[in-house]
Backbone as CSV, one residue per row, in Angstrom:
resi,resn,N_x,N_y,N_z,CA_x,CA_y,CA_z,C_x,C_y,C_z
1,MET,-32.349,-19.400,-45.790,-31.961,-19.916,-44.792,-30.696,-19.541,-44.427
2,GLN,-29.419,-19.822,-45.368,-28.302,-19.347,-45.182,-27.962,-18.054,-44.743
3,ALA,-28.905,-17.268,-45.164,-28.522,-15.696,-44.647,-28.780,-15.431,-43.690
4,ASN,-29.666,-16.063,-42.834,-30.172,-15.608,-41.407,-29.170,-16.201,-40.444
5,ALA,-28.125,-17.435,-40.787,-27.407,-17.944,-40.205,-25.918,-16.734,-40.304
6,VAL,-25.959,-16.532,-41.213,-24.839,-15.172,-41.152,-25.348,-14.058,-40.478
7,GLN,-26.649,-13.430,-40.720,-26.979,-12.603,-39.548,-26.858,-12.581,-38.297
8,ALA,-27.150,-13.971,-37.823,-27.106,-14.391,-36.333,-25.775,-14.502,-36.028
9,ASN,-24.615,-15.029,-37.122,-23.468,-14.734,-36.361,-22.616,-13.823,-36.239
10,GLY,-22.899,-12.680,-37.326,-22.714,-11.285,-37.159,-22.880,-10.780,-36.258
11,PHE,-24.111,-10.802,-35.549,-25.065,-10.205,-34.346,-23.984,-10.970,-33.556
12,PHE,-23.947,-12.019,-33.043,-23.231,-12.313,-31.677,-21.546,-12.074,-31.936
13,ASP,-21.224,-11.987,-33.052,-19.977,-11.741,-33.115,-19.851,-10.226,-32.602
14,GLU,-20.794,-9.092,-32.970,-20.720,-7.844,-32.448,-20.675,-7.682,-30.951
15,ILE,-21.702,-8.678,-30.571,-21.880,-8.675,-29.049,-20.768,-8.864,-28.374
16,GLY,-20.209,-10.137,-28.702,-18.750,-10.320,-28.115,-17.775,-9.283,-28.304
17,GLU,-17.644,-8.694,-29.249,-16.600,-7.905,-29.514,-16.749,-6.547,-28.688
18,SER,-18.022,-6.432,-28.299,-18.324,-4.865,-27.697,-18.360,-5.296,-26.019
19,ILE,-18.557,-6.828,-25.786,-18.200,-7.319,-24.522,-16.881,-7.192,-24.221
20,GLY,-16.037,-7.494,-25.023,-14.448,-7.412,-25.200,-13.747,-6.374,-25.057
21,GLU,-14.333,-5.402,-25.605,-13.544,-4.289,-25.505,-14.002,-3.637,-24.040
22,ALA,-15.447,-3.816,-23.799,-15.666,-2.984,-22.397,-14.842,-3.758,-21.225
23,ILE,-14.513,-5.378,-21.227,-13.422,-5.695,-20.334,-12.331,-5.108,-20.392
24,ARG,-11.610,-4.631,-21.922,-10.415,-4.342,-21.782,-10.181,-2.960,-21.244
25,VAL,-11.477,-1.874,-21.485,-11.475,-0.508,-20.974,-11.439,-0.765,-19.562
26,VAL,-11.977,-1.368,-18.872,-12.192,-1.784,-17.229,-10.739,-2.225,-16.881
27,VAL,-10.169,-3.285,-17.371,-8.952,-3.746,-16.953,-7.876,-2.790,-17.264
28,ASP,-7.994,-2.134,-18.460,-6.750,-1.082,-18.412,-6.834,0.136,-17.619
29,PHE,-8.134,0.746,-17.246,-8.708,1.415,-16.336,-7.965,1.112,-15.103
30,LEU,-8.518,-0.150,-14.598,-7.830,-0.606,-13.104,-6.392,-0.837,-13.126
31,LEU,-5.784,-1.255,-14.266,-4.303,-1.542,-14.176,-3.598,-0.354,-14.216
32,GLY,-4.360,0.933,-14.787,-3.776,2.684,-14.861,-3.613,2.915,-13.185
33,ILE,-5.004,2.741,-12.458,-4.962,2.989,-11.319,-3.978,2.456,-10.274
34,PHE,-4.028,1.075,-10.153,-3.014,0.263,-9.270,-1.817,0.436,-9.500
35,THR,-1.307,0.796,-10.761,-0.020,0.960,-11.315,0.368,2.283,-10.715
36,ASN,-0.226,3.278,-10.691,-0.098,4.729,-10.283,0.103,4.880,-8.694
37,PHE,-1.022,4.064,-8.028,-0.867,3.743,-6.726,0.317,3.220,-6.268
38,PHE,0.865,2.109,-6.491,1.900,1.190,-6.063,3.204,2.181,-6.440
39,SER,3.122,3.095,-7.304,4.185,3.696,-8.005,4.304,4.888,-6.723
40,ALA,3.407,5.577,-6.401,3.297,6.500,-5.474,3.706,6.063,-3.991
41,PHE,2.989,5.172,-3.732,3.633,4.042,-2.529,5.265,3.913,-2.588
42,GLY,5.571,3.173,-3.326,6.988,2.879,-3.721,7.957,4.522,-3.706
43,ASP,7.084,5.272,-4.077,8.117,6.597,-4.065,7.723,7.019,-2.352
44,PHE,6.892,7.008,-1.873,6.583,7.641,-0.519,7.785,6.589,0.260
45,ILE,7.859,5.400,0.008,8.748,4.556,1.217,9.963,4.935,0.443
46,ASP,10.697,5.205,-0.717,11.921,5.794,-0.752,12.192,6.731,-0.246
47,GLY,11.333,7.769,-0.164,11.697,9.138,0.370,11.716,9.120,1.698
48,LEU,10.572,8.339,2.404,10.708,7.945,3.913,11.953,7.487,4.576
49,THR,12.624,6.382,3.878,13.785,5.596,3.977,14.951,6.367,3.806
50,ARG,14.982,7.098,2.684,16.075,8.080,2.793,16.109,9.174,3.619
51,SER,15.192,9.759,3.879,15.269,11.140,5.171,15.591,10.505,6.400
52,LEU,15.409,9.272,6.676,15.602,8.793,7.950,16.788,7.918,8.045
53,GLY,17.777,7.961,6.872,18.787,7.304,6.782,18.824,5.742,6.856
54,ILE,17.911,5.064,6.594,17.820,3.692,6.795,17.449,2.945,5.720
55,ASN,17.528,1.668,5.700,17.763,0.761,4.314,16.008,0.746,4.024
56,ASP,15.516,0.376,2.558,14.308,0.483,2.269,13.800,-1.218,2.181
57,SER,14.469,-1.926,3.039,14.190,-3.374,2.866,12.750,-3.899,3.861
58,PHE,12.566,-4.735,3.766,11.005,-5.134,4.548,11.398,-5.034,5.802
59,PHE,12.399,-5.803,6.270,12.668,-5.652,7.951,12.850,-4.153,8.777
60,SER,13.333,-3.408,7.586,13.711,-2.166,8.191,12.346,-1.474,8.272
61,ILE,11.528,-1.502,7.495,10.130,-0.763,7.528,9.150,-1.638,8.873
62,VAL,9.758,-2.951,8.916,8.718,-3.405,9.968,9.067,-2.793,11.315
63,VAL,10.792,-3.081,11.261,11.056,-2.192,12.862,10.729,-0.956,12.906
64,LEU,10.956,-0.139,12.085,10.316,1.330,12.178,8.759,1.448,12.533
65,VAL,7.753,0.537,11.879,6.533,0.480,12.738,6.383,0.091,14.224
66,ILE,7.268,-1.178,14.187,7.085,-1.615,15.592,7.447,-0.344,16.555
67,GLY,8.798,0.563,16.265,9.134,1.310,17.107,8.079,2.574,17.155
68,LEU,7.510,3.187,16.165,6.698,4.007,16.039,5.381,3.497,16.984
69,LEU,4.950,1.997,16.668,3.838,1.912,17.776,4.348,1.631,19.167
70,ILE,5.366,1.573,19.513,5.976,1.219,20.727,6.047,2.691,21.454
71,LEU,6.369,3.813,20.823,6.220,5.210,20.902,5.115,5.762,21.206
72,TRP,4.259,5.377,20.368,2.678,5.756,20.499,1.947,4.887,21.822
73,GLY,2.477,3.726,22.049,1.864,3.263,23.496,2.382,4.193,24.770
74,GLY,3.787,4.939,24.396,4.478,5.523,25.548,3.559,6.666,25.779
75,LEU,3.177,7.406,24.510,2.417,8.753,24.493,0.925,8.544,25.150
76,ARG,0.305,7.307,24.782,-1.128,6.938,25.797,-0.995,6.704,26.916
77,ALA,0.231,5.741,27.056,0.550,5.672,28.908,0.770,7.049,29.412
78,PHE,1.271,7.880,28.846,1.310,9.142,29.781,0.035,9.922,29.862
79,LEU,-0.770,9.766,28.928,-2.213,10.787,28.784,-2.860,9.728,29.658
80,ARG,-2.698,8.511,29.950,-3.483,7.916,30.820,-3.276,8.285,32.397
81,GLY,-2.036,8.620,32.504,-1.444,9.229,33.862,-0.259,8.075,34.208
82,SER,0.055,6.981,33.695,0.974,6.258,33.740,2.343,6.730,33.643
83,LEU,3.011,7.382,34.646,3.972,8.017,34.305,5.111,6.427,34.037
84,LEU,5.418,5.695,34.752,6.406,4.704,34.740,6.155,3.817,33.470
85,GLY,4.954,3.583,33.092,4.681,3.023,31.773,4.703,3.929,30.514
86,GLY,4.599,4.902,31.050,4.804,5.997,29.976,6.366,6.009,29.493
87,ILE,7.050,5.954,30.533,8.534,6.369,30.407,9.268,5.036,30.061
88,LEU,8.881,3.926,30.344,9.651,2.486,29.965,9.332,2.414,28.496
89,ARG,8.054,2.677,27.975,7.938,2.424,26.841,8.248,3.459,25.882
90,THR,8.648,4.751,26.007,8.833,5.776,25.306,10.407,5.786,25.080
91,LEU,11.350,5.009,26.229,12.572,5.024,26.232,12.970,3.362,25.296
92,LEU,12.058,2.480,25.505,11.966,1.411,24.520,12.015,2.024,23.193
93,GLY,10.957,2.615,22.832,10.882,3.115,21.363,11.805,3.848,20.755
94,LEU,12.227,4.876,21.781,13.407,5.675,21.395,14.423,4.599,21.019
95,PHE,15.025,3.898,21.923,15.997,3.190,21.611,16.061,2.208,20.106
96,ILE,14.417,1.846,20.208,14.539,0.819,18.853,14.891,1.840,17.477
97,LEU,14.280,2.816,17.524,14.204,3.739,16.329,15.828,4.543,16.131
98,SER,16.287,4.713,17.349,17.705,5.065,17.155,18.868,4.115,16.747
99,TRP,18.582,2.614,16.889,19.168,1.418,16.845,18.949,1.360,15.273
100,LEU,17.564,1.788,14.877,17.522,1.602,13.420,18.172,2.556,12.613
101,MET,18.238,3.668,12.948,18.669,4.995,12.415,20.109,4.904,12.251
102,MET,20.912,4.233,13.170,22.737,4.009,12.869,22.961,3.568,11.660
């Protein structure tokens, strides 16, 4: 009777070890993917801010995105045929972006 208990414990021990190894492989794989992704994203932000001559702070990135969105809105206004709206939005977007790059 004692031998069956040892065999059962060995069986469940092997199952637990196999499941643990599978979980470790999945976690290591996901960690590798996300580490490489965030490293690439950080390198992209560093290159972008360096080429524009701006600080790589969160505020600078937000102002850059807002300026680009306003500029995009000006382009869309021009395509819709709204000359005054296109001029105003384009000038506002250019003003924000030029202020950021000073």
